[in-house]
MARTORFI-269070 format. One record per residue (C-alpha): residue in one letter; residue number from 1; x, y, z. Coordinates in nm, 2 decimals, m for minus. Layout:
BEGIN
res:n:px:py:pz
A:NUM:X:Y:Z
...
//
This chain:
BEGIN
res:n:px:py:pz
X:1:0.61:3.30:m0.76
X:2:0.45:2.97:m0.79
X:3:0.78:2.81:m0.75
X:4:0.83:3.02:m0.42
X:5:0.48:2.89:m0.29
X:6:0.57:2.54:m0.40
X:7:0.90:2.54:m0.19
X:8:0.73:2.72:0.12
X:9:0.47:2.43:0.11
X:10:0.73:2.17:0.08
X:11:0.90:2.31:0.37
X:12:0.59:2.30:0.57
X:13:0.51:1.97:0.50
X:14:0.77:1.86:0.78
X:15:0.55:2.01:1.03
X:16:0.31:1.74:1.10
X:17:0.61:1.49:1.11
X:18:0.79:1.72:1.38
X:19:0.46:1.73:1.59
X:20:0.46:1.35:1.57
X:21:0.80:1.31:1.70
X:22:0.69:1.54:1.99
X:23:0.37:1.30:2.05
X:24:0.37:1.14:2.40
X:25:0.35:0.77:2.43
X:26:m0.02:0.62:2.40
X:27:m0.21:0.61:2.72
X:28:m0.30:0.24:2.66
X:29:m0.03:0.07:2.49
X:30:m0.17:m0.14:2.20
X:31:m0.19:m0.53:2.28
X:32:0.07:m0.68:2.03
X:33:m0.11:m0.88:1.74
X:34:m0.09:m1.22:1.69
X:35:0.02:m1.30:1.33
X:36:m0.09:m1.63:1.22
X:37:0.13:m1.88:1.02
X:38:0.11:m1.94:0.67
X:39:0.24:m2.30:0.54
X:40:0.31:m2.29:0.19
X:41:0.31:m2.59:m0.04
X:42:0.51:m2.69:m0.34
X:43:0.45:m2.46:m0.64
X:44:0.23:m2.58:m0.91
X:45:0.36:m2.47:m1.29
X:46:0.09:m2.27:m1.48
X:47:0.07:m2.19:m1.84
X:48:0.25:m1.87:m1.95
X:49:0.07:m1.52:m1.93
X:50:m0.07:m1.38:m2.24
X:51:m0.02:m1.02:m2.09
X:52:m0.35:m0.93:m2.27
X:53:m0.47:m0.68:m2.00
X:54:m0.44:m0.29:m2.02
X:55:m0.34:m0.10:m1.72
X:56:m0.61:0.07:m1.54
X:57:m0.46:0.37:m1.33
X:58:m0.82:0.53:m1.25
X:59:m0.94:0.22:m1.03
X:60:m1.30:0.27:m0.89
X:61:m1.53:0.03:m0.72
X:62:m1.86:0.02:m0.54
X:63:m1.94:m0.11:m0.20
X:64:m2.26:m0.14:0.00
X:65:m2.33:m0.22:0.36
X:66:m2.29:m0.58:0.31
X:67:m1.95:m0.54:0.13
X:68:m1.84:m0.29:0.39
X:69:m1.89:m0.51:0.71
X:70:m1.74:m0.83:0.51
X:71:m1.43:m0.91:0.69
X:72:m1.18:m1.19:0.72
X:73:m1.32:m1.29:1.05
X:74:m1.64:m1.39:0.89
X:75:m1.44:m1.63:0.65
X:76:m1.37:m1.99:0.73
X:77:m1.00:m2.10:0.71
X:78:m1.06:m2.33:0.39
X:79:m1.18:m1.97:0.23
X:80:m0.87:m1.78:0.34
X:81:m0.64:m2.03:0.24
X:82:m0.80:m2.01:m0.09
X:83:m0.76:m1.64:m0.11
X:84:m0.39:m1.64:0.03
X:85:m0.27:m1.87:m0.22
X:86:m0.08:m1.67:m0.46
X:87:0.06:m1.66:m0.82
X:88:0.43:m1.59:m0.92
X:89:0.55:m1.44:m1.22
X:90:0.90:m1.47:m1.36
X:91:1.09:m1.26:m1.57
X:92:1.08:m1.51:m1.86
X:93:0.68:m1.51:m1.86
X:94:0.65:m1.85:m1.67
X:95:0.43:m1.87:m1.36
X:96:0.36:m2.08:m1.05
X:97:0.06:m2.12:m0.81
X:98:0.14:m2.18:m0.45
X:99:m0.13:m2.29:m0.22
X:100:m0.12:m2.24:0.14
X:101:m0.24:m2.36:0.46
X:102:m0.34:m2.12:0.77
X:103:m0.20:m2.26:1.06
X:104:m0.36:m2.20:1.41
X:105:m0.66:m2.32:1.59
X:106:m1.03:m2.23:1.48
X:107:m1.06:m2.04:1.78
X:108:m0.80:m1.79:1.64
X:109:m1.04:m1.72:1.35
X:110:m1.37:m1.68:1.55
X:111:m1.42:m1.42:1.80
X:112:m1.05:m1.37:1.88
X:113:m0.94:m1.02:1.87
X:114:m0.58:m1.09:1.83
X:115:m0.59:m1.21:1.49
X:116:m0.88:m1.01:1.38
X:117:m0.87:m0.63:1.23
X:118:m1.07:m0.36:1.40
X:119:m1.43:m0.36:1.36
X:120:m1.59:m0.16:1.08
X:121:m1.68:0.16:1.18
X:122:m1.91:0.42:1.03
X:123:m1.83:0.79:1.14
X:124:m2.06:1.06:1.09
X:125:m2.15:1.15:0.71
X:126:m1.98:1.42:0.57
X:127:m2.09:1.66:0.28
X:128:m2.04:1.49:m0.06
X:129:m1.75:1.62:m0.24
X:130:m1.56:1.58:m0.56
X:131:m1.38:1.24:m0.61
X:132:m1.00:1.21:m0.56
X:133:m0.93:1.57:m0.48
X:134:m1.14:1.72:m0.17
X:135:m1.17:2.08:m0.14
X:136:m0.85:2.27:m0.16
X:137:m0.57:2.04:m0.30
X:138:m0.36:1.94:m0.01
X:139:m0.07:1.79:m0.19
X:140:0.29:1.88:m0.20
X:141:0.56:1.83:m0.44
X:142:0.88:1.71:m0.31
X:143:1.16:1.90:m0.48
X:144:1.55:1.90:m0.40
X:145:1.83:1.69:m0.32
X:146:1.75:1.71:0.07
X:147:1.42:1.58:0.00
X:148:1.39:1.35:m0.27
X:149:1.66:1.14:m0.10
X:150:1.54:1.20:0.27
X:151:1.36:0.91:0.44
X:152:1.06:0.86:0.41
X:153:1.04:1.01:0.07
X:154:1.32:0.82:m0.06
X:155:1.11:0.49:m0.01
X:156:0.87:0.60:m0.29
X:157:0.94:0.45:m0.63
X:158:0.81:0.43:m0.97
X:159:0.65:0.13:m1.14
X:160:0.68:0.12:m1.52
X:161:0.32:0.05:m1.57
X:162:0.24:0.39:m1.43
X:163:0.19:0.35:m1.07
X:164:0.39:0.38:m0.74
X:165:0.55:0.16:m0.50
X:166:0.71:0.15:m0.16
X:167:1.04:m0.02:m0.08
X:168:0.97:m0.25:0.21
X:169:1.31:m0.44:0.19
X:170:1.66:m0.42:0.03
X:171:1.52:m0.61:m0.27
X:172:1.15:m0.57:m0.26
X:173:0.86:m0.32:m0.36
X:174:0.50:m0.33:m0.24
X:175:0.24:m0.19:m0.49
X:176:m0.14:m0.24:m0.59
X:177:m0.21:m0.56:m0.77
X:178:m0.42:m0.37:m1.02
X:179:m0.10:m0.21:m1.15
X:180:0.02:m0.52:m1.28
X:181:m0.29:m0.77:m1.30
X:182:m0.65:m0.69:m1.41
X:183:m0.80:m0.99:m1.22
X:184:m0.80:m1.20:m1.51
X:185:m0.46:m1.17:m1.69
X:186:m0.14:m0.97:m1.62
X:187:m0.09:m0.63:m1.80
X:188:0.09:m0.59:m2.12
X:189:0.37:m0.36:m1.93
X:190:0.41:m0.64:m1.67
X:191:0.61:m0.85:m1.94
X:192:0.94:m0.64:m1.86
X:193:0.84:m0.46:m1.55
X:194:1.09:m0.21:m1.40
X:195:1.11:m0.02:m1.09
X:196:1.22:0.35:m1.10
X:197:1.44:0.53:m0.85
X:198:1.44:0.90:m0.84
X:199:1.75:1.09:m0.88
X:200:1.80:1.47:m0.81
X:201:1.82:1.67:m1.13
X:202:2.17:1.78:m1.04
X:203:2.33:1.43:m0.99
X:204:2.59:1.52:m1.26
X:205:2.69:1.84:m1.14
X:206:2.42:2.04:m1.30
X:207:2.24:2.35:m1.12
X:208:1.91:2.24:m0.98
X:209:1.62:2.48:m1.11
X:210:1.26:2.44:m1.05
X:211:1.18:2.33:m1.40
X:212:1.40:2.05:m1.40
X:213:1.24:1.71:m1.32
X:214:1.40:1.45:m1.12
X:215:1.60:1.17:m1.32
X:216:1.50:0.82:m1.29
X:217:1.72:0.51:m1.26
X:218:1.52:0.20:m1.39
X:219:1.57:m0.16:m1.24
X:220:1.42:m0.49:m1.39
X:221:1.20:m0.68:m1.17
X:222:1.29:m1.05:m1.11
X:223:0.96:m1.18:m0.99
X:224:0.60:m1.09:m0.93
X:225:0.38:m1.22:m0.66
X:226:0.00:m1.15:m0.65
X:227:m0.27:m1.31:m0.40
X:228:m0.51:m1.53:m0.55
X:229:m0.79:m1.33:m0.36
X:230:m0.75:m1.07:m0.64
X:231:m0.69:m1.32:m0.94
X:232:m1.06:m1.45:m0.96
X:233:m1.23:m1.25:m1.27
X:234:m1.33:m0.90:m1.31
X:235:m1.68:m0.99:m1.18
X:236:m1.56:m1.04:m0.86
X:237:m1.24:m0.84:m0.80
X:238:m1.25:m0.62:m0.50
X:239:m0.99:m0.38:m0.34
X:240:m0.95:m0.62:m0.04
X:241:m0.67:m0.80:m0.21
X:242:m0.53:m0.52:m0.40
X:243:m0.16:m0.59:m0.36
X:244:0.13:m0.72:m0.50
X:245:0.51:m0.75:m0.42
X:246:0.77:m0.71:m0.66
X:247:1.14:m0.84:m0.61
X:248:1.42:m0.66:m0.78
X:249:1.68:m0.82:m0.99
X:250:1.95:m0.65:m0.78
X:251:1.93:m0.51:m0.41
X:252:1.92:m0.14:m0.37
X:253:2.11:0.07:m0.11
X:254:1.84:0.31:0.02
X:255:1.67:0.29:0.34
X:256:1.32:0.10:0.34
X:257:1.01:0.11:0.52
X:258:0.91:m0.18:0.75
X:259:0.57:m0.33:0.75
X:260:0.33:m0.32:1.03
X:261:m0.02:m0.48:1.10
X:262:m0.25:m0.18:1.05
X:263:m0.38:m0.07:1.40
X:264:m0.70:0.09:1.46
X:265:m0.69:0.46:1.36
X:266:m0.71:0.56:1.71
X:267:m0.37:0.40:1.77
X:268:m0.18:0.61:1.52
X:269:0.03:0.92:1.63
X:270:m0.19:1.22:1.52
X:271:m0.48:0.95:1.39
X:272:m0.31:1.06:1.06
X:273:m0.21:0.85:0.73
X:274:0.06:0.96:0.50
X:275:0.18:0.87:0.14
X:276:0.38:0.98:m0.13
X:277:0.33:0.91:m0.48
X:278:0.36:0.99:m0.86
X:279:0.02:1.14:m0.94
X:280:m0.05:1.18:m1.32
X:281:m0.15:1.53:m1.31
X:282:0.20:1.63:m1.18
X:283:0.40:1.44:m1.43
X:284:0.75:1.33:m1.30
X:285:0.71:1.48:m0.95
X:286:0.69:1.30:m0.63
X:287:0.37:1.41:m0.45
X:288:0.33:1.38:m0.06
X:289:m0.01:1.42:0.13
X:290:m0.15:1.34:0.48
X:291:m0.49:1.33:0.63
X:292:m0.70:1.17:0.91
X:293:m0.87:0.83:0.86
X:294:m1.23:0.88:0.79
X:295:m1.36:0.53:0.79
X:296:m1.26:0.18:0.86
X:297:m1.33:m0.15:0.77
X:298:m1.17:m0.49:0.83
X:299:m0.97:m0.48:0.50
X:300:m0.98:m0.10:0.40
X:301:m0.89:0.24:0.51
X:302:m1.12:0.52:0.39
X:303:m0.99:0.86:0.39
X:304:m0.99:1.20:0.20
X:305:m0.63:1.24:0.13
X:306:m0.60:1.40:m0.21
X:307:m0.48:1.17:m0.49
X:308:m0.48:1.15:m0.86
X:309:m0.44:0.82:m1.09
X:310:m0.06:0.71:m1.07
X:311:m0.07:0.74:m0.70
X:312:m0.21:0.38:m0.68
X:313:0.03:0.15:m0.51
X:314:0.20:0.40:m0.26
X:315:0.26:0.27:0.07
X:316:0.03:0.42:0.32
X:317:0.24:0.48:0.64
X:318:0.16:0.61:0.98
X:319:0.35:0.66:1.31
X:320:0.29:0.34:1.50
X:321:0.41:0.28:1.87
X:322:0.69:0.03:1.88
X:323:0.69:m0.16:2.22
X:324:1.06:m0.27:2.19
X:325:1.18:0.05:2.09
X:326:0.95:0.24:2.31
X:327:0.89:0.52:2.05
X:328:0.66:0.60:1.77
X:329:0.80:0.47:1.44
X:330:0.67:0.51:1.06
X:331:0.55:0.19:0.93
X:332:0.38:0.08:0.62
X:333:0.01:m0.01:0.72
X:334:m0.18:m0.02:0.38
X:335:m0.14:0.03:0.01
X:336:m0.32:0.31:m0.16
X:337:m0.57:0.14:m0.41
X:338:m0.78:0.39:m0.55
X:339:m1.14:0.53:m0.53
X:340:m1.47:0.39:m0.37
X:341:m1.85:0.49:m0.37
X:342:m1.98:0.34:m0.02
X:343:m2.34:0.32:m0.01
X:344:m2.47:0.30:0.34
X:345:m2.82:0.37:0.51
X:346:m2.91:0.51:0.16
X:347:m2.65:0.74:0.14
X:348:m2.37:0.75:m0.12
X:349:m2.02:0.85:0.02
X:350:m1.72:0.92:m0.16
X:351:m1.38:0.79:m0.05
X:352:m1.01:0.73:m0.16
X:353:m0.92:0.39:m0.03
X:354:m0.62:0.20:0.09
X:355:m0.58:m0.17:0.13
X:356:m0.51:m0.22:0.51
X:357:m0.23:m0.49:0.63
X:358:m0.43:m0.74:0.85
X:359:m0.25:m0.99:1.04
X:360:m0.29:m1.25:0.76
X:361:m0.18:m1.02:0.48
X:362:0.12:m0.92:0.71
X:363:0.22:m1.31:0.73
X:364:0.18:m1.35:0.34
X:365:0.38:m1.03:0.24
X:366:0.65:m1.11:0.51
X:367:0.69:m1.47:0.37
X:368:0.72:m1.32:0.03
X:369:0.99:m1.09:0.15
X:370:1.17:m1.35:0.35
X:371:1.10:m1.68:0.21
X:372:1.09:m1.84:0.54
X:373:0.77:m1.86:0.75
X:374:0.96:m1.86:1.10
X:375:1.07:m1.51:1.05
X:376:0.70:m1.39:1.01
X:377:0.55:m1.51:1.35
X:378:0.51:m1.15:1.48
X:379:0.58:m0.81:1.38
//
């Protein structure tokens, strides 16, 4: 009986996607976002990592009003350049540090809405609820060949440290930084980091049954990149820079999901976000969920999408209006990070949180993917 219900729910999960396909064009087409240019310097060799950290899948932080309203637009270019510098970890354990300059006039970083993310917004208070799972569990297991290998579910991959990632190019996976680094050192599992691609249980011609879990094909990671904004000691680690990019040793042949600067939630079709991950309480299963955005800061997306440890690093996507194609397109606008207690106006609020892709983060990740800053001038 439970398997029949699970299969029914799996079919029903496509309903919101169908509704989005029929969603009319936005009344006010969003103004194109100006993406700053990062100018990288020559990498500096670093000492080899000790790989002494332990992976922390259940990542939780606390944030007050000052933290909530802190944004990239309040920082000086020098501070941004320091946070957007990045480490590269190679398969042989060697490391380099690449510093960058943020190219653009000072006006682009002071009061210019084209380079700034939306203002932090606090919506009406919700009833305090249980952490990570909010009310009735709204997650769906993705089962069967037609679902596991269908876009967008096929873009979700496993990370060997116990997290999730999303394919963003033919050779790159975006995930959460805390899945590979604790802010002080790389985790033990990052020494031989691998990415797992799901394969249907009947890949060898066997009959699919509800008891069979998908098979996994593992691929080694060639190099890992983490922003310096994350690598600054545990006492200062925040979710704002909780993202990392993994470069695979070989290209894959699956569809990938393109990146986009995260728009205001009002500019998302249906005002919803979606993500699929490998939640720890559903071992071996790919789990999908969707929900509305509850709060927004300049660096984070606050929501009540049900999630458990293991979903960290999932690509958070929404349907974004593409001006050139004149249609709604699924694009990665954030990375699921974990859980946060938000203290505002004397009230403690409970959220699951995703790191939003701001114009500067887009420029950084795009450079990591393409290796050419000229290809990252705009989305």
